[in-house]
C-alpha positions as CSV (number, residue, x, y, z in Angstrom):
1,M,131.1,79.4,71.4
2,T,129.1,78.8,74.6
3,I,126.5,80.7,76.7
4,K,129.4,81.7,79.0
5,D,131.2,83.3,76.1
6,I,128.1,85.2,75.1
7,A,127.7,86.5,78.7
8,R,131.4,87.6,78.8
9,I,131.2,89.5,75.5
10,S,127.9,91.2,76.2
11,G,128.9,92.1,79.8
12,V,126.0,90.4,81.5
13,G,125.5,87.3,83.7
14,V,125.0,83.8,82.3
15,A,121.5,83.7,83.9
16,T,120.6,86.9,82.0
17,V,121.8,85.4,78.7
18,S,119.7,82.3,79.4
19,R,116.6,84.5,80.1
20,V,117.1,86.4,76.8
21,L,117.6,83.1,74.8
22,N,114.4,81.7,76.4
23,N,112.5,84.9,75.7
24,H,111.7,85.5,79.4
25,P,110.0,88.9,80.1
26,D,112.1,89.9,83.1
27,V,115.0,91.5,81.0
28,S,115.2,95.1,80.0
29,E,114.9,95.8,76.3
30,E,118.4,97.4,76.2
31,T,120.0,94.3,77.7
32,R,118.0,92.0,75.4
33,R,119.2,94.0,72.3
34,R,122.8,93.9,73.5
35,V,122.8,90.1,74.1
36,L,120.9,89.3,70.8
37,A,123.4,91.5,68.9
38,V,126.3,89.4,70.3
39,V,124.4,86.2,69.5
40,A,123.9,87.3,65.9
41,E,127.5,88.5,65.5
42,Q,129.0,85.3,66.8
43,G,126.5,83.0,65.0
44,F,125.6,81.3,68.3
45,Q,123.2,78.4,68.1
46,P,121.7,77.0,71.4
47,N,121.9,73.3,71.9
48,A,118.4,72.3,71.1
49,N,118.8,68.7,72.3
50,A,120.0,69.8,75.8
51,K,117.2,72.4,76.0
52,R,114.6,69.8,75.1
53,L,116.0,67.3,77.6
54,K,115.9,70.0,80.4
55,Q,112.3,70.8,79.5
56,Q,111.2,67.2,79.5
57,T,112.8,66.3,82.8
58,S,111.6,69.3,84.9
59,A,109.8,68.0,87.9
60,S,109.9,71.0,90.2
61,I,107.4,73.3,91.7
62,A,107.8,76.9,90.4
63,V,107.7,79.8,92.8
64,I,107.0,83.0,90.9
65,V,107.8,86.1,93.1
66,K,106.4,89.4,91.9
67,G,108.7,92.1,93.3
68,A,112.3,91.2,94.2
69,R,112.4,94.0,96.8
70,N,109.4,92.8,98.8
71,M,110.8,91.6,102.1
72,L,107.7,89.8,103.1
73,F,108.1,87.7,100.0
74,A,111.7,86.9,101.1
75,D,110.4,85.5,104.4
76,L,107.7,83.5,102.4
77,V,110.3,82.1,100.0
78,E,112.6,80.9,102.8
79,R,109.7,79.0,104.5
80,I,108.3,77.7,101.3
81,Q,111.7,76.2,100.3
82,Q,112.0,74.6,103.7
83,L,108.5,73.0,103.5
84,L,108.9,71.8,100.0
85,Q,112.3,70.3,100.8
86,A,110.8,68.5,103.8
87,A,108.1,67.1,101.5
88,G,110.7,65.8,99.0
89,R,109.9,68.4,96.3
90,D,112.3,70.7,94.4
91,A,111.5,74.4,94.0
92,S,112.6,76.7,91.1
93,L,112.5,80.4,91.9
94,H,111.5,83.0,89.4
95,Y,111.7,86.7,90.2
96,L,109.7,89.3,88.3
97,D,109.5,93.1,88.5
98,E,106.5,94.2,90.5
99,D,105.0,95.6,87.3
100,G,105.6,92.4,85.3
101,N,102.9,90.1,84.1
102,E,103.3,87.0,86.2
103,V,100.6,85.0,84.4
104,S,102.2,85.5,80.9
105,Y,105.5,84.4,82.5
106,A,103.8,81.3,84.0
107,V,102.2,80.4,80.7
108,R,105.6,80.4,79.0
109,L,107.1,78.5,82.0
110,C,104.5,75.7,81.6
111,R,105.2,75.4,78.0
112,E,109.0,75.4,78.3
113,R,109.8,73.8,81.7
114,K,106.6,71.9,82.5
115,P,106.5,72.5,86.3
116,L,104.3,70.2,88.5
117,G,102.6,73.2,90.0
118,I,103.0,76.9,90.7
119,L,103.0,79.1,93.8
120,F,102.5,82.8,92.9
121,L,103.7,85.3,95.5
122,G,101.7,88.4,94.7
123,G,99.6,88.9,91.6
124,D,97.4,91.2,89.6
125,L,93.9,89.6,89.2
126,E,93.5,91.3,85.8
127,F,96.4,89.2,84.5
128,F,94.9,86.1,85.9
129,R,91.4,86.8,84.5
130,A,92.9,87.4,81.0
131,E,95.4,84.5,80.7
132,F,95.3,82.0,83.5
133,G,92.9,79.7,81.5
134,Q,96.0,78.6,79.5
135,I,97.5,77.0,82.6
136,A,96.5,73.4,83.5
137,V,98.7,72.6,86.5
138,P,97.6,73.2,90.1
139,C,98.4,76.7,91.4
140,V,98.2,78.7,94.6
141,L,98.2,82.5,94.7
142,L,99.5,84.0,98.0
143,T,98.6,87.6,99.3
144,N,95.7,88.1,96.9
145,C,92.2,86.5,96.6
146,A,91.3,84.6,93.5
147,K,87.9,83.4,94.7
148,D,85.8,85.4,92.2
149,L,87.8,84.2,89.2
150,G,86.4,80.6,89.5
151,F,89.4,78.7,88.1
152,P,89.3,75.0,89.1
153,N,93.1,74.7,89.5
154,L,93.7,78.0,91.4
155,S,93.5,78.3,95.2
156,S,94.5,81.5,97.1
157,L,95.4,82.7,100.6
158,T,95.5,86.3,101.7
159,T,95.2,88.7,104.7
160,D,92.0,90.7,105.2
161,D,93.8,93.8,103.9
162,E,90.7,96.0,104.0
163,E,89.9,95.3,107.6
164,A,93.6,95.6,108.7
165,A,93.9,99.0,107.0
166,C,90.6,100.1,108.6
167,Q,91.9,99.2,112.0
168,V,95.1,101.2,111.4
169,I,93.2,104.4,110.7
170,R,91.0,103.8,113.7
171,C,94.1,103.5,115.9
172,L,95.7,106.6,114.5
173,A,92.4,108.5,115.0
174,A,92.2,107.3,118.6
175,Q,95.6,108.8,119.1
176,G,94.2,112.1,117.9
177,H,95.3,112.2,114.2
178,R,92.9,114.0,111.9
179,R,95.2,114.5,108.8
180,I,96.5,111.1,107.7
181,G,98.3,110.6,104.4
182,L,98.5,107.3,102.4
183,L,101.7,106.3,100.8
184,G,102.7,103.5,98.4
185,G,101.2,100.7,96.4
186,N,99.3,100.4,93.1
187,W,95.7,101.5,93.4
188,S,94.3,99.5,90.5
189,S,91.2,97.6,91.7
190,T,92.9,94.3,90.9
191,Q,96.0,95.0,93.0
192,I,96.6,94.1,96.7
193,S,97.1,97.6,97.9
194,Y,93.7,98.7,96.5
195,R,92.0,96.8,99.3
196,R,94.1,98.6,101.8
197,V,93.1,102.0,100.4
198,Q,89.5,100.9,100.5
199,G,89.8,100.0,104.2
200,C,91.3,103.4,104.9
201,L,88.5,105.2,103.1
202,R,85.9,103.1,104.9
203,A,87.4,104.2,108.2
204,F,87.6,107.8,107.2
205,E,83.9,107.8,106.4
206,A,82.9,105.9,109.5
207,L,84.9,108.2,111.8
208,K,83.9,111.3,109.8
209,L,87.5,112.2,109.3
210,P,88.5,114.5,106.4
211,F,90.4,113.0,103.5
212,D,91.9,115.2,100.8
213,P,92.9,113.2,97.6
214,R,96.1,115.3,97.7
215,W,97.1,113.3,100.8
216,R,97.9,110.1,99.0
217,E,100.7,109.0,96.6
218,S,101.4,105.7,95.0
219,C,104.9,104.4,94.7
220,R,106.9,101.2,94.1
221,Y,107.8,98.9,97.0
222,S,111.4,100.1,97.3
223,F,113.3,102.2,99.8
224,S,114.4,104.8,97.2
225,D,111.0,105.3,95.5
226,S,109.2,105.5,98.8
227,Y,111.8,108.0,100.1
228,D,111.4,110.3,97.0
229,T,107.6,110.0,97.1
230,A,107.3,110.7,100.8
231,K,109.4,113.8,100.5
232,R,107.2,115.0,97.6
233,L,104.0,114.3,99.6
234,L,105.1,115.9,102.8
235,E,106.5,119.0,101.0
236,R,103.1,119.4,99.2
237,C,101.0,118.6,102.3
238,P,102.9,119.9,105.5
239,E,99.6,119.7,107.4
240,L,99.8,115.9,107.6
241,T,100.5,114.4,111.1
242,A,100.6,110.7,110.1
243,L,101.4,108.4,107.2
244,F,99.9,104.9,106.6
245,C,102.3,103.1,104.3
246,A,101.4,100.2,102.0
247,S,104.5,98.2,103.2
248,D,107.2,98.2,105.9
249,V,109.8,99.0,103.2
250,T,107.7,102.0,102.2
251,A,107.4,103.1,105.8
252,I,111.2,102.9,106.4
253,G,111.8,104.9,103.2
254,A,109.3,107.5,104.5
255,I,110.9,107.8,107.9
256,R,114.3,108.5,106.3
257,A,112.6,111.2,104.2
258,I,111.0,112.7,107.2
259,G,114.4,113.0,108.9
260,D,116.0,114.6,105.9
261,L,113.2,117.2,105.9
262,G,114.3,118.2,109.4
263,L,111.3,116.4,111.1
264,R,111.1,113.6,113.6
265,T,109.2,110.3,113.8
266,P,106.9,110.1,115.7
267,Q,107.2,113.6,117.3
268,D,106.3,115.4,114.1
269,I,105.0,112.7,111.8
270,S,103.7,109.3,112.9
271,V,104.3,106.4,110.5
272,V,102.6,103.0,110.3
273,G,103.7,100.2,107.9
274,Y,102.3,97.0,106.7
275,D,103.7,93.4,106.5
276,G,105.5,93.0,109.9
277,I,109.0,92.1,108.5
278,A,111.8,91.5,111.0
279,L,113.7,94.6,109.9
280,G,110.9,96.8,111.2
281,Q,111.4,95.6,114.8
282,F,115.1,96.4,114.7
283,F,114.7,99.8,113.1
284,L,114.9,103.0,115.0
285,P,112.2,103.9,115.9
286,R,110.7,100.4,116.1
287,L,108.0,100.3,113.4
288,A,104.3,100.3,114.1
289,T,102.8,98.0,111.5
290,V,100.3,95.3,110.5
291,R,102.0,91.9,110.8
292,Q,100.9,89.4,108.2
293,D,101.3,85.8,109.3
294,A,104.1,84.7,106.8
295,Q,104.4,81.3,108.5
296,A,100.7,80.6,108.0
297,L,100.7,81.9,104.4
298,A,103.6,79.7,103.5
299,G,102.5,76.7,105.4
300,Q,98.9,76.6,104.2
301,G,99.9,77.6,100.7
302,V,102.3,74.7,100.3
303,E,99.8,72.3,101.9
304,L,97.1,73.4,99.4
305,L,99.4,72.9,96.5
306,L,100.7,69.5,97.6
307,D,97.1,68.3,98.2
308,S,96.1,69.6,94.8
309,L,99.0,67.7,93.2
310,R,97.7,64.5,94.9
311,G,94.2,65.3,93.6
312,R,92.7,65.5,97.0
313,R,90.9,68.8,97.1
314,P,89.0,71.4,95.0
315,P,90.2,75.1,95.1
316,V,90.3,76.7,98.5
317,H,90.3,80.5,99.1
318,G,91.3,81.3,102.7
319,V,92.1,84.3,104.9
320,V,94.9,84.2,107.4
321,P,94.9,86.4,110.6
322,F,96.8,89.7,111.0
323,Q,98.1,91.5,114.1
324,L,98.5,95.2,114.8
325,I,101.9,95.9,116.2
326,P,102.0,99.3,118.2
327,G,105.7,99.9,117.7
328,E,107.4,103.3,118.4
329,S,106.9,105.1,115.1
330,A,103.3,106.2,115.9
331,A,102.2,108.5,118.7
332,P,99.7,111.2,119.5
333,P,100.3,114.4,117.4
334,R,101.8,117.4,119.1
335,A,99.3,120.0,120.3
């Protein structure tokens, strides 16, 4: 009886069985129960010697990606792999749900696989504050700022999300929009999207624009969830003339919802996204967005981690530039 047999009997992939056997968190409880039931029924015993050898010989850099549907992270992963390969380093990729605990996963990964270092793509600072002290290897957090946490082995790089969001609202206001909705993200104070919301609120206050709490909805970074949430928001608040979305994926889902409501973008509702993924520039209409510098995030992040592995630098917490892309999905509201 092998792991392949367990996968075949339980109707899941070999990788899923491996995650269940290694007690990884990124498996649904239903799948975990099904696999463990087959393991118990067949009397399967993992090869402890092989597992121990694999743990002892791991010499890769772990890349933990929080949110498999985040297209910005896909661009980052591609560039990170290229840079690590050029530096003669191996990378192991680990994908978690956007609501998963990336630090608990990393703690377990360090215990079982012993990576040389870790790159986190996305992260909740509350998880870092609670558990990161158990991690000893050099780490870099991309797209969130860990400066206030004060860990000696944790650097971070991010975009000035608050200022970028503030500029988006200023641009929409300059076009004549006065009723602007906010869509997407998690608004916990330790999440990335919280800073974007704060930037919007700062702009509303400075410009003396009205803002009704009913004009905002959180949602996951997926086409389907943003589609459903945008429809709900616009049906509840038909007075809105523009939406600022927490990601380009969210914006694209919203534009589809706008069309299915019998409205047009930007003639009836303007939409602005965030991230600057390539898809947005080939979408119809071409997406107005905030472009994060994925090349700089990946390049500087890898450089920080490699320098930390060589023992050459203390933690660094930097900010990379952003760019507002006008696009075609935002225009002055109709009279």
